[in-house]
Steps between C-alpha positions, in 0.01 A plus 500: 500500500846647531506777761869594513817449302841568654806514271858510630805541274304423183581703189431872577372432853720486807208468741147563374166411659193522275135472601265310267121514467248321274604752233859624511624752243871553437599817313804719449772594255682236299763292682382590849424146620137432408583190297739383771208477744314269263819307428552420867162324510562331166839372617341328798235337284754406233730340758208300642403381152858389434507303824761723667258618768422425774845355580771593248524847349393781268484446122597831342407386148198311372168524319367789710801728537867514404724706731844369401750417773533580867678822412193619308267418790693657788454860614813686393589626847448167675851360461455126546203515733211256436186580302181468703132484407220500755132466408213538748146391417162618635465182707823598682694219334843619394804373317853629526770385261868597526739415216880507511665729248715342229617731224508261204226242561142488373366321809550657844512255789234523770645602838194515725263268677236343270165678519173327583353281228174699526679793337546297182126445479439874441420654161862608461587133453180317401298491176294811583760731349550701182794709388488702179817682409532830318618336176188304412410326175373741238316431175588160355346283227527201738525453875655220702326209671613324819289231663733500800489876561131546419324175598712401799624833636228735374759751375499750215880528470703793630462671160137392457608254231246234603200732535325373186544140612367589846193671354436210263490257794330721760297751303164341590574473870342761727725761657557433872430860609153620398586849620737526204215454254494785251177705517458479121597138450403311187183290501533126544444282195293187451539372857370820663160650550400806299655806662709296745847642545787258463769445763702288257864602487505564125194728515640694793838533330338636185297749705804635684701502177226726368631768733823493299347448156117520493314200360797262515418132447752217507519182294760234585583207273735222608752351260552183700722329244766767554418599863408856409199730545371774272312797645272713288302807595177638359266786581125447486420333167839576344724241344766365738840672501832333562670596827772668293239735351355640822647747747812387684334586831237229448742207529705682766194554719321169450721293739443748784123496463494120475725461806289736710160361400603135540665538842319372811533679837841441654689540170813717480546694174822689419471738204756713322378801303133402449461827309733399215360588155165618643334835439414706813141374534617140479768566762245651737263206452790263561558671835131462582500129412808435715341690789182293480709180491676611819160547665417135415785345697761501222829666596633717219849655490551746214810670368383794292598835351140594418310774677191370317530159670537680833197717424295194408580360845412834663166507318429145618571608858282808459222281361522264800617211282811462717570613856771766510669307783556213256729710277872545563708740288880505497693767308869423441745788455874551498662733752858622495720546806868586482531363148320175583154410367244319713149373441232661713144367513215740570151358560213743433162390633175498308194640677142372491410763238781378274730796565869457585609647834827639363684504167878455516694685234501283187199292601277508190535879477676541164187608312440779750863609478490503118175698492634756746807549279277545192289755684 
């Protein structure tokens, strides 16, 4: 697992060291650098996938992230100094990459010694990785197929566009982490004993989806002649509904639940706004699911604006589903000094009872502020 990330001269950060844990939560106001933290990791992976690492350079644009040119990537006050990323893992392996600044180019040349090959065997670079961006696929009459992405790489797509295809192929495989089994999972069908609870991915997905929309069942039909999938949803004995006729949050949430439940220990999952289009209970349950995944050896990094997701994590800690020492919180805020704005990162700690040791101003406190004004 990643233990530390050090960013130098990258976007809003002149020199920022961040601690990581099995579950790392990034929060803060808009445009304070949360996404930039995720982008730094995505840039390294993207450059490796494009063959530019370990020896050549940094690909600023690709399938995972698009930054623009060197000017867009460099910290504004850095002049022409190099951009540096350093990642340290729990096994004390580390990689440090320094890239020369060039204003106009989309690939920055590597200007440091190559790191050990063992670094490129970590989850940041191997197949045990999922990234789901904030702008995921919503309700559609059809969903894409990709044998390369799904069969060979085991991916859902950065927008979750291949989730239906993934479920169609892997739905009857058991989830790798039994601890993630939902307590009220559906009963196994013809192949199971009476009363035996199923660990099959599709049954576990439906059970966790029930926390968002109770009774949710999923039916997937392939249209192989046109390389498309249809997803329908039904509730109990109801007729199936097209994906376009169910809540938007269903299709937005499905890729996250599938990614989490299908990930073996050692997987790295990067998530943007897992709370999108979910009601408060669903957001809280999402936080709980992500916390349990982190307790199973899956490293989860979340960018979120939801106090409900945070509270779901706190409840999981309070319920001993995740050790409080395995949670890292970073709150990003802007500070002004002599007309200049800087990013400051504050890192509240979560206690064993789920309480936060201190609440910086602006850290999930807007409801309290609004209520006090109403009073």
